[in-house]
The first five atom37 places (N, CA, C, CB, O) and aatype in JSON, in Angstrom:
{
  "aatype": [12, 1, 6, 13, 7, 10, 1, 19, 0, 10, 7, 0, 16, 7, 6, 3, 10, 1, 1, 5, 19, 10, 1, 1, 16, 0, 10, 5, 4, 0, 9, 7, 9, 14, 10, 7, 17, 0, 10, 0, 10, 0, 15, 1, 1, 10, 10, 5, 15, 10, 10, 18, 7, 19, 11, 0, 16, 3, 14, 17, 12, 10, 7, 0, 0, 15, 16, 19, 19, 0, 10, 19, 0, 10, 16, 0, 0, 10, 1, 14, 0, 13, 0, 0, 0, 1, 19, 3, 14, 19, 9, 0, 10, 1, 4, 6],
  "atom_mask": [
    [1, 1, 1, 1, 1],
    [1, 1, 1, 1, 1],
    [1, 1, 1, 1, 1],
    [1, 1, 1, 1, 1],
    [1, 1, 1, 0, 1],
    [1, 1, 1, 1, 1],
    [1, 1, 1, 1, 1],
    [1, 1, 1, 1, 1],
    [1, 1, 1, 1, 1],
    [1, 1, 1, 1, 1],
    [1, 1, 1, 0, 1],
    [1, 1, 1, 1, 1],
    [1, 1, 1, 1, 1],
    [1, 1, 1, 0, 1],
    [1, 1, 1, 1, 1],
    [1, 1, 1, 1, 1],
    [1, 1, 1, 1, 1],
    [1, 1, 1, 1, 1],
    [1, 1, 1, 1, 1],
    [1, 1, 1, 1, 1],
    [1, 1, 1, 1, 1],
    [1, 1, 1, 1, 1],
    [1, 1, 1, 1, 1],
    [1, 1, 1, 1, 1],
    [1, 1, 1, 1, 1],
    [1, 1, 1, 1, 1],
    [1, 1, 1, 1, 1],
    [1, 1, 1, 1, 1],
    [1, 1, 1, 1, 1],
    [1, 1, 1, 1, 1],
    [1, 1, 1, 1, 1],
    [1, 1, 1, 0, 1],
    [1, 1, 1, 1, 1],
    [1, 1, 1, 1, 1],
    [1, 1, 1, 1, 1],
    [1, 1, 1, 0, 1],
    [1, 1, 1, 1, 1],
    [1, 1, 1, 1, 1],
    [1, 1, 1, 1, 1],
    [1, 1, 1, 1, 1],
    [1, 1, 1, 1, 1],
    [1, 1, 1, 1, 1],
    [1, 1, 1, 1, 1],
    [1, 1, 1, 1, 1],
    [1, 1, 1, 1, 1],
    [1, 1, 1, 1, 1],
    [1, 1, 1, 1, 1],
    [1, 1, 1, 1, 1],
    [1, 1, 1, 1, 1],
    [1, 1, 1, 1, 1],
    [1, 1, 1, 1, 1],
    [1, 1, 1, 1, 1],
    [1, 1, 1, 0, 1],
    [1, 1, 1, 1, 1],
    [1, 1, 1, 1, 1],
    [1, 1, 1, 1, 1],
    [1, 1, 1, 1, 1],
    [1, 1, 1, 1, 1],
    [1, 1, 1, 1, 1],
    [1, 1, 1, 1, 1],
    [1, 1, 1, 1, 1],
    [1, 1, 1, 1, 1],
    [1, 1, 1, 0, 1],
    [1, 1, 1, 1, 1],
    [1, 1, 1, 1, 1],
    [1, 1, 1, 1, 1],
    [1, 1, 1, 1, 1],
    [1, 1, 1, 1, 1],
    [1, 1, 1, 1, 1],
    [1, 1, 1, 1, 1],
    [1, 1, 1, 1, 1],
    [1, 1, 1, 1, 1],
    [1, 1, 1, 1, 1],
    [1, 1, 1, 1, 1],
    [1, 1, 1, 1, 1],
    [1, 1, 1, 1, 1],
    [1, 1, 1, 1, 1],
    [1, 1, 1, 1, 1],
    [1, 1, 1, 1, 1],
    [1, 1, 1, 1, 1],
    [1, 1, 1, 1, 1],
    [1, 1, 1, 1, 1],
    [1, 1, 1, 1, 1],
    [1, 1, 1, 1, 1],
    [1, 1, 1, 1, 1],
    [1, 1, 1, 1, 1],
    [1, 1, 1, 1, 1],
    [1, 1, 1, 1, 1],
    [1, 1, 1, 1, 1],
    [1, 1, 1, 1, 1],
    [1, 1, 1, 1, 1],
    [1, 1, 1, 1, 1],
    [1, 1, 1, 1, 1],
    [1, 1, 1, 1, 1],
    [1, 1, 1, 1, 1],
    [1, 1, 1, 1, 1]
  ],
  "atom_positions": [
    [[36.08, -2.73, -6.99], [37.24, -2.17, -7.65], [37.53, -0.77, -7.12], [37.03, -2.13, -9.16], [38.68, -0.39, -6.95]],
    [[36.46, -0.03, -6.86], [36.65, 1.33, -6.36], [37.32, 1.31, -4.99], [35.29, 2.06, -6.28], [38.2, 2.14, -4.72]],
    [[36.92, 0.39, -4.13], [37.52, 0.28, -2.8], [39.02, -0.03, -2.92], [36.81, -0.82, -1.97], [39.83, 0.57, -2.21]],
    [[39.37, -0.96, -3.8], [40.77, -1.31, -3.97], [41.57, -0.13, -4.52], [40.92, -2.52, -4.88], [42.7, 0.11, -4.11]],
    [[40.96, 0.59, -5.47], [41.63, 1.78, -6.01], [41.89, 2.82, -4.94], [0.0, 0.0, 0.0], [42.94, 3.45, -4.91]],
    [[40.92, 3.0, -4.06], [41.09, 3.95, -2.96], [42.18, 3.5, -2.0], [39.77, 4.14, -2.2], [42.97, 4.31, -1.53]],
    [[42.22, 2.2, -1.72], [43.25, 1.68, -0.82], [44.65, 1.86, -1.43], [43.0, 0.2, -0.52], [45.59, 2.22, -0.72]],
    [[44.77, 1.61, -2.73], [46.06, 1.8, -3.4], [46.44, 3.27, -3.39], [46.03, 1.25, -4.85], [47.6, 3.62, -3.17]],
    [[45.46, 4.15, -3.62], [45.74, 5.59, -3.62], [46.19, 6.06, -2.23], [44.49, 6.38, -4.05], [46.95, 7.02, -2.12]],
    [[45.73, 5.38, -1.19], [46.13, 5.75, 0.17], [47.4, 5.06, 0.63], [45.02, 5.43, 1.12], [47.85, 5.28, 1.75]],
    [[47.99, 4.21, -0.24], [49.29, 3.64, 0.08], [49.35, 2.14, 0.27], [0.0, 0.0, 0.0], [50.4, 1.61, 0.62]],
    [[48.26, 1.44, 0.04], [48.3, -0.01, 0.17], [49.08, -0.61, -0.99], [46.87, -0.6, 0.21], [49.04, -0.1, -2.11]],
    [[49.8, -1.68, -0.71], [50.55, -2.36, -1.77], [49.7, -3.49, -2.35], [51.89, -2.92, -1.22], [48.66, -3.85, -1.79]],
    [[50.15, -4.04, -3.45], [49.46, -5.18, -4.05], [49.4, -6.37, -3.11], [0.0, 0.0, 0.0], [48.41, -7.1, -3.07]],
    [[50.48, -6.56, -2.37], [50.52, -7.66, -1.4], [49.48, -7.46, -0.3], [51.93, -7.78, -0.77], [48.85, -8.42, 0.13]],
    [[49.28, -6.22, 0.14], [48.26, -5.92, 1.15], [46.87, -6.28, 0.64], [48.32, -4.44, 1.55], [46.06, -6.85, 1.37]],
    [[46.59, -5.94, -0.61], [45.28, -6.22, -1.19], [45.06, -7.72, -1.37], [45.12, -5.52, -2.53], [43.98, -8.22, -1.08]],
    [[46.09, -8.43, -1.84], [45.97, -9.89, -1.96], [45.7, -10.52, -0.61], [47.25, -10.5, -2.57], [44.83, -11.38, -0.48]],
    [[46.44, -10.09, 0.38], [46.29, -10.64, 1.73], [44.87, -10.36, 2.26], [47.35, -10.04, 2.69], [44.28, -11.22, 2.91]],
    [[44.35, -9.18, 1.99], [43.03, -8.82, 2.47], [41.95, -9.71, 1.84], [42.74, -7.34, 2.18], [41.05, -10.19, 2.53]],
    [[42.04, -9.91, 0.53], [41.04, -10.74, -0.15], [41.11, -12.18, 0.35], [41.26, -10.7, -1.68], [40.08, -12.79, 0.63]],
    [[42.31, -12.71, 0.48], [42.45, -14.1, 0.94], [42.05, -14.23, 2.41], [43.9, -14.57, 0.75], [41.52, -15.27, 2.81]],
    [[42.3, -13.21, 3.22], [41.9, -13.26, 4.63], [40.38, -13.27, 4.76], [42.5, -12.06, 5.39], [39.83, -14.0, 5.59]],
    [[39.69, -12.47, 3.94], [38.22, -12.47, 3.97], [37.68, -13.83, 3.57], [37.66, -11.38, 3.04], [36.72, -14.32, 4.17]],
    [[38.28, -14.45, 2.57], [37.84, -15.77, 2.14], [38.08, -16.8, 3.24], [38.57, -16.18, 0.86], [37.21, -17.64, 3.5]],
    [[39.23, -16.75, 3.86], [39.53, -17.68, 4.95], [38.57, -17.49, 6.12], [40.98, -17.52, 5.42], [38.17, -18.47, 6.75]],
    [[38.2, -16.26, 6.41], [37.25, -16.0, 7.49], [35.88, -16.58, 7.16], [37.13, -14.49, 7.74], [35.23, -17.17, 8.03]],
    [[35.45, -16.42, 5.92], [34.17, -17.0, 5.52], [34.2, -18.51, 5.62], [33.81, -16.57, 4.1], [33.21, -19.13, 6.02]],
    [[35.31, -19.12, 5.26], [35.45, -20.58, 5.41], [35.43, -20.98, 6.88], [36.75, -21.07, 4.75], [34.81, -21.97, 7.25]],
    [[36.11, -20.21, 7.71], [36.17, -20.51, 9.13], [34.8, -20.41, 9.79], [37.15, -19.58, 9.83], [34.54, -21.08, 10.79]],
    [[33.94, -19.59, 9.25], [32.58, -19.48, 9.79], [31.67, -20.52, 9.13], [32.02, -18.06, 9.56], [30.86, -21.15, 9.82]],
    [[31.78, -20.69, 7.84], [30.87, -21.56, 7.1], [31.06, -23.04, 7.33], [0.0, 0.0, 0.0], [30.09, -23.8, 7.36]],
    [[32.29, -23.48, 7.48], [32.54, -24.92, 7.64], [31.97, -25.45, 8.95], [34.05, -25.21, 7.58], [31.31, -26.48, 8.93]],
    [[32.18, -24.8, 10.1], [31.53, -25.3, 11.31], [30.0, -25.24, 11.25], [32.0, -24.5, 12.51], [29.31, -26.1, 11.8]],
    [[29.46, -24.21, 10.57], [28.01, -24.18, 10.39], [27.54, -25.35, 9.54], [27.58, -22.85, 9.74], [26.49, -25.94, 9.82]],
    [[28.29, -25.68, 8.52], [27.96, -26.85, 7.7], [28.02, -28.14, 8.49], [0.0, 0.0, 0.0], [27.18, -29.02, 8.33]],
    [[29.01, -28.26, 9.36], [29.1, -29.44, 10.23], [27.87, -29.52, 11.12], [30.39, -29.39, 11.1], [27.28, -30.59, 11.28]],
    [[27.48, -28.39, 11.71], [26.32, -28.38, 12.61], [25.05, -28.77, 11.86], [26.15, -26.99, 13.25], [24.23, -29.52, 12.38]],
    [[24.89, -28.26, 10.65], [23.71, -28.63, 9.86], [23.75, -30.1, 9.46], [23.62, -27.75, 8.6], [22.72, -30.77, 9.45]],
    [[24.92, -30.6, 9.13], [25.04, -32.01, 8.77], [24.71, -32.91, 9.95], [26.46, -32.31, 8.26], [24.04, -33.93, 9.8]],
    [[25.17, -32.53, 11.12], [24.86, -33.33, 12.31], [23.4, -33.21, 12.71], [25.76, -32.91, 13.47], [22.8, -34.18, 13.19]],
    [[22.81, -32.03, 12.52], [21.4, -31.84, 12.85], [20.48, -32.6, 11.9], [21.05, -30.36, 12.82], [19.41, -33.04, 12.3]],
    [[20.9, -32.75, 10.66], [20.06, -33.45, 9.68], [20.62, -34.83, 9.34], [19.94, -32.61, 8.4], [20.47, -35.3, 8.21]],
    [[21.25, -35.48, 10.3], [21.91, -36.75, 10.02], [20.94, -37.85, 9.61], [22.69, -37.2, 11.22], [21.33, -38.74, 8.84]],
    [[19.71, -37.83, 10.09], [18.76, -38.87, 9.68], [18.43, -38.76, 8.2], [17.47, -38.78, 10.51], [18.41, -39.76, 7.48]],
    [[18.18, -37.54, 7.76], [17.9, -37.33, 6.33], [19.12, -37.68, 5.49], [17.47, -35.87, 6.07], [18.99, -38.34, 4.45]],
    [[20.29, -37.24, 5.91], [21.5, -37.53, 5.16], [21.8, -39.03, 5.14], [22.69, -36.77, 5.74], [22.27, -39.55, 4.13]],
    [[21.53, -39.7, 6.24], [21.79, -41.14, 6.3], [20.94, -41.89, 5.29], [21.52, -41.67, 7.72], [21.39, -42.88, 4.72]],
    [[19.71, -41.43, 5.06], [18.85, -42.09, 4.08], [19.31, -41.83, 2.65], [17.4, -41.63, 4.25], [18.99, -42.6, 1.75]],
    [[20.06, -40.75, 2.43], [20.53, -40.41, 1.09], [21.9, -41.0, 0.76], [20.58, -38.92, 0.92], [22.25, -41.16, -0.41]],
    [[22.69, -41.31, 1.8], [24.05, -41.81, 1.59], [24.07, -43.33, 1.59], [25.0, -41.27, 2.66], [23.32, -43.96, 2.33]],
    [[24.91, -43.89, 0.77], [25.03, -45.35, 0.7], [26.43, -45.74, 1.14], [24.73, -45.88, -0.73], [27.42, -45.36, 0.51]],
    [[26.53, -46.49, 2.21], [27.81, -47.01, 2.68], [28.65, -46.02, 3.47], [0.0, 0.0, 0.0], [29.8, -46.31, 3.8]],
    [[28.1, -44.85, 3.78], [28.83, -43.86, 4.54], [27.91, -43.34, 5.64], [29.34, -42.69, 3.62], [26.74, -43.04, 5.39]],
    [[28.43, -43.25, 6.84], [27.64, -42.67, 7.92], [27.63, -41.15, 7.79], [28.21, -43.1, 9.3], [28.61, -40.55, 7.36]],
    [[26.52, -40.56, 8.15], [26.39, -39.11, 8.04], [27.3, -38.39, 9.03], [24.95, -38.69, 8.27], [27.63, -37.22, 8.83]],
    [[27.7, -39.08, 10.09], [28.55, -38.46, 11.1], [30.0, -38.94, 11.02], [28.0, -38.73, 12.49], [30.76, -38.79, 11.98]],
    [[30.38, -39.52, 9.9], [31.73, -40.03, 9.72], [32.73, -38.87, 9.75], [31.85, -40.83, 8.39], [32.67, -37.99, 8.89]],
    [[33.64, -38.85, 10.73], [34.56, -37.7, 10.83], [35.5, -37.59, 9.64], [35.38, -37.82, 12.09], [35.9, -36.48, 9.28]],
    [[35.87, -38.7, 9.02], [36.75, -38.63, 7.85], [36.04, -37.95, 6.68], [37.21, -40.04, 7.44], [36.65, -37.16, 5.95]],
    [[34.77, -38.24, 6.49], [34.02, -37.62, 5.4], [33.8, -36.13, 5.66], [32.67, -38.32, 5.2], [33.93, -35.31, 4.76]],
    [[33.46, -35.8, 6.91], [33.28, -34.38, 7.24], [34.6, -33.62, 7.06], [32.76, -34.23, 8.68], [34.61, -32.5, 6.55]],
    [[35.68, -34.22, 7.47], [36.99, -33.59, 7.3], [37.38, -33.45, 5.85], [0.0, 0.0, 0.0], [37.9, -32.41, 5.44]],
    [[37.14, -34.5, 5.07], [37.49, -34.44, 3.64], [36.64, -33.4, 2.92], [37.29, -35.82, 2.98], [37.16, -32.63, 2.1]],
    [[35.35, -33.36, 3.22], [34.47, -32.37, 2.59], [34.88, -30.95, 2.99], [33.0, -32.63, 2.97], [34.86, -30.04, 2.16]],
    [[35.24, -30.77, 4.25], [35.67, -29.45, 4.71], [36.95, -29.01, 4.03], [35.87, -29.46, 6.23], [37.1, -27.85, 3.66]],
    [[37.87, -29.94, 3.85], [39.13, -29.63, 3.19], [38.9, -29.25, 1.73], [40.09, -30.82, 3.27], [39.48, -28.29, 1.24]],
    [[38.04, -29.99, 1.05], [37.75, -29.69, -0.36], [37.08, -28.33, -0.48], [36.85, -30.79, -0.97], [37.43, -27.55, -1.36]],
    [[36.13, -28.04, 0.4], [35.44, -26.75, 0.35], [36.43, -25.61, 0.58], [34.3, -26.7, 1.39], [36.4, -24.6, -0.13]],
    [[37.3, -25.75, 1.57], [38.28, -24.7, 1.87], [39.25, -24.5, 0.7], [39.06, -25.05, 3.15], [39.56, -23.37, 0.34]],
    [[39.72, -25.59, 0.1], [40.65, -25.47, -1.03], [39.99, -24.82, -2.24], [41.19, -26.84, -1.42], [40.6, -23.98, -2.9]],
    [[38.75, -25.2, -2.52], [38.04, -24.61, -3.65], [37.79, -23.12, -3.41], [36.71, -25.34, -3.9], [37.96, -22.31, -4.32]],
    [[37.4, -22.76, -2.19], [37.13, -21.35, -1.88], [38.4, -20.51, -2.0], [36.54, -21.22, -0.47], [38.37, -19.43, -2.58]],
    [[39.49, -21.0, -1.46], [40.74, -20.24, -1.54], [41.28, -20.17, -2.96], [41.8, -20.85, -0.62], [41.83, -19.15, -3.37]],
    [[41.11, -21.24, -3.72], [41.53, -21.22, -5.12], [40.68, -20.24, -5.92], [41.44, -22.63, -5.73], [41.19, -19.52, -6.78]],
    [[39.37, -20.21, -5.64], [38.49, -19.28, -6.34], [38.79, -17.83, -5.97], [37.03, -19.6, -6.02], [38.51, -16.93, -6.76]],
    [[39.35, -17.6, -4.8], [39.67, -16.23, -4.37], [40.99, -15.74, -4.95], [39.73, -16.16, -2.86], [41.28, -14.54, -4.87]],
    [[41.79, -16.61, -5.52], [43.09, -16.19, -6.05], [42.97, -15.21, -7.21], [43.88, -17.39, -6.49], [43.71, -14.23, -7.27]],
    [[42.05, -15.46, -8.12], [41.9, -14.58, -9.29], [41.51, -13.15, -8.87], [40.86, -15.15, -10.27], [42.14, -12.19, -9.31]],
    [[40.46, -12.99, -8.03], [40.15, -11.63, -7.59], [41.28, -11.0, -6.76], [38.87, -11.63, -6.78], [41.49, -9.79, -6.8]],
    [[42.0, -11.82, -6.02], [43.1, -11.29, -5.21], [44.2, -10.72, -6.09], [43.67, -12.37, -4.29], [44.72, -9.64, -5.81]],
    [[44.56, -11.43, -7.14], [45.59, -10.93, -8.04], [45.09, -9.77, -8.89], [46.09, -12.04, -8.94], [45.86, -8.87, -9.23]],
    [[43.79, -9.78, -9.23], [43.23, -8.64, -9.96], [43.24, -7.39, -9.09], [41.79, -8.95, -10.44], [43.5, -6.29, -9.57]],
    [[42.95, -7.56, -7.81], [42.97, -6.42, -6.89], [44.37, -5.86, -6.74], [42.42, -6.82, -5.52], [44.55, -4.65, -6.57]],
    [[45.37, -6.72, -6.81], [46.75, -6.27, -6.66], [47.22, -5.46, -7.85], [47.67, -7.46, -6.45], [48.15, -4.66, -7.73]],
    [[46.6, -5.65, -9.01], [47.02, -4.94, -10.22], [46.17, -3.71, -10.53], [46.99, -5.88, -11.39], [46.34, -3.1, -11.59]],
    [[45.27, -3.35, -9.65], [44.36, -2.26, -9.94], [45.1, -0.92, -10.02], [43.26, -2.19, -8.88], [45.98, -0.64, -9.21]],
    [[44.73, -0.13, -11.0], [45.29, 1.22, -11.16], [44.37, 2.18, -10.43], [45.45, 1.61, -12.68], [43.19, 2.26, -10.77]],
    [[44.85, 2.92, -9.45], [43.95, 3.74, -8.65], [43.24, 4.83, -9.44], [44.72, 4.38, -7.54], [42.09, 5.17, -9.14]],
    [[43.89, 5.38, -10.44], [43.25, 6.45, -11.22], [42.07, 5.91, -12.0], [44.27, 7.1, -12.19], [41.0, 6.51, -12.0]],
    [[42.26, 4.78, -12.65], [41.18, 4.16, -13.43], [40.07, 3.68, -12.52], [41.72, 2.99, -14.27], [38.89, 3.87, -12.83]],
    [[40.42, 3.07, -11.39], [39.41, 2.54, -10.48], [38.57, 3.65, -9.86], [40.08, 1.72, -9.38], [37.37, 3.48, -9.67]],
    [[39.18, 4.78, -9.55], [38.44, 5.87, -8.94], [37.61, 6.64, -9.97], [39.39, 6.81, -8.23], [36.62, 7.28, -9.61]],
    [[38.0, 6.58, -11.24], [37.24, 7.24, -12.3], [36.02, 6.45, -12.72], [38.13, 7.48, -13.49], [35.06, 7.02, -13.25]],
    [[36.03, 5.13, -12.5], [34.92, 4.27, -12.91], [33.67, 4.61, -12.12], [35.28, 2.79, -12.71], [33.73, 5.13, -11.01]],
    [[32.56, 4.31, -12.71], [31.23, 4.46, -12.1], [30.94, 5.87, -11.89], [31.12, 3.73, -10.8], [29.87, 6.21, -11.38]]
  ]
}
Protein backbone atom coordinates (compact mmCIF):
# COMPACT_ATOMS: atom_id res chain seq x y z
CA UNK A 1 0.00 0.00 0.00
CA UNK A 2 2.85 2.34 0.82
CA UNK A 3 4.41 1.80 -2.62
CA UNK A 4 1.12 2.58 -4.35
CA UNK A 5 0.64 5.68 -2.21
CA UNK A 6 4.10 6.89 -3.18
CA UNK A 7 3.41 6.25 -6.85
CA UNK A 8 0.14 8.20 -6.67
CA UNK A 9 1.91 11.03 -4.82
CA UNK A 10 4.45 11.15 -7.65
CA UNK A 11 1.73 11.39 -10.30
CA UNK A 12 0.63 7.88 -11.20
CA UNK A 13 -3.02 7.49 -12.10
CA UNK A 14 -5.36 4.75 -10.96
CA UNK A 15 -5.20 3.24 -14.43
CA UNK A 16 -1.38 3.10 -14.20
CA UNK A 17 -1.59 1.21 -10.90
CA UNK A 18 -4.20 -1.24 -12.21
CA UNK A 19 -2.10 -1.88 -15.29
CA UNK A 20 1.01 -2.44 -13.16
CA UNK A 21 -0.68 -5.01 -10.90
CA UNK A 22 -2.21 -6.89 -13.82
CA UNK A 23 1.08 -6.79 -15.76
CA UNK A 24 2.95 -8.34 -12.81
CA UNK A 25 0.33 -11.08 -12.59
CA UNK A 26 0.53 -11.76 -16.31
CA UNK A 27 4.33 -11.96 -16.09
CA UNK A 28 4.12 -14.49 -13.27
CA UNK A 29 1.70 -16.55 -15.36
CA UNK A 30 3.98 -16.30 -18.38
CA UNK A 31 6.84 -17.69 -16.31
CA UNK A 32 4.89 -20.21 -14.22
CA UNK A 33 2.82 -21.90 -16.91
CA UNK A 34 5.80 -23.05 -19.04
CA UNK A 35 7.54 -24.22 -15.87
CA UNK A 36 4.42 -26.20 -15.00
CA UNK A 37 4.41 -27.74 -18.47
CA UNK A 38 8.07 -28.72 -18.07
CA UNK A 39 7.39 -30.32 -14.69
CA UNK A 40 4.35 -32.13 -16.05
CA UNK A 41 6.34 -33.52 -18.95
CA UNK A 42 9.27 -34.46 -16.69
CA UNK A 43 6.99 -36.34 -14.30
CA UNK A 44 4.72 -37.87 -16.94
CA UNK A 45 5.18 -41.44 -15.66
CA UNK A 46 3.98 -40.52 -12.19
CA UNK A 47 1.13 -38.43 -13.58
CA UNK A 48 0.12 -41.20 -15.97
CA UNK A 49 -0.32 -43.59 -13.04
CA UNK A 50 -2.57 -41.04 -11.28
CA UNK A 51 -4.73 -40.06 -14.26
CA UNK A 52 -7.52 -42.23 -15.61
CA UNK A 53 -8.37 -42.00 -19.30
CA UNK A 54 -6.14 -38.99 -19.98
CA UNK A 55 -2.56 -38.99 -21.18
CA UNK A 56 -0.16 -36.92 -19.13
CA UNK A 57 1.15 -35.29 -22.30
CA UNK A 58 -2.25 -34.54 -23.83
CA UNK A 59 -1.90 -31.05 -25.38
CA UNK A 60 -5.61 -30.27 -24.94
CA UNK A 61 -5.42 -30.96 -21.20
CA UNK A 62 -2.23 -28.95 -20.79
CA UNK A 63 -3.79 -26.09 -22.72
CA UNK A 64 -7.05 -26.23 -20.77
CA UNK A 65 -5.23 -26.33 -17.43
CA UNK A 66 -3.01 -23.43 -18.49
CA UNK A 67 -6.02 -21.39 -19.54
CA UNK A 68 -7.82 -22.04 -16.25
CA UNK A 69 -4.73 -21.14 -14.22
CA UNK A 70 -4.23 -17.90 -16.17
CA UNK A 71 -7.90 -16.89 -15.84
CA UNK A 72 -7.96 -17.62 -12.11
CA UNK A 73 -4.72 -15.69 -11.53
CA UNK A 74 -5.89 -12.64 -13.48
CA UNK A 75 -9.30 -12.72 -11.81
CA UNK A 76 -7.64 -12.94 -8.39
CA UNK A 77 -5.47 -9.93 -9.28
CA UNK A 78 -8.47 -7.72 -10.11
CA UNK A 79 -9.38 -6.95 -6.49
CA UNK A 80 -5.88 -5.77 -5.49
CA UNK A 81 -5.61 -3.87 -8.78
CA UNK A 82 -8.78 -1.90 -8.12
CA UNK A 83 -7.82 -1.39 -4.47
CA UNK A 84 -4.48 0.03 -5.60
CA UNK A 85 -6.27 2.41 -7.95
CA UNK A 86 -8.32 3.86 -5.08
CA UNK A 87 -5.46 4.37 -2.65
CA UNK A 88 -5.22 7.77 -0.98
CA UNK A 89 -1.56 8.81 -0.95
CA UNK A 90 -1.76 10.71 2.33
CA UNK A 91 -3.28 7.78 4.22
CA UNK A 92 -0.99 5.23 2.55
CA UNK A 93 2.16 7.19 3.36
CA UNK A 94 1.06 7.78 6.96
CA UNK A 95 0.49 4.05 7.60
CA UNK A 96 3.12 1.93 9.30
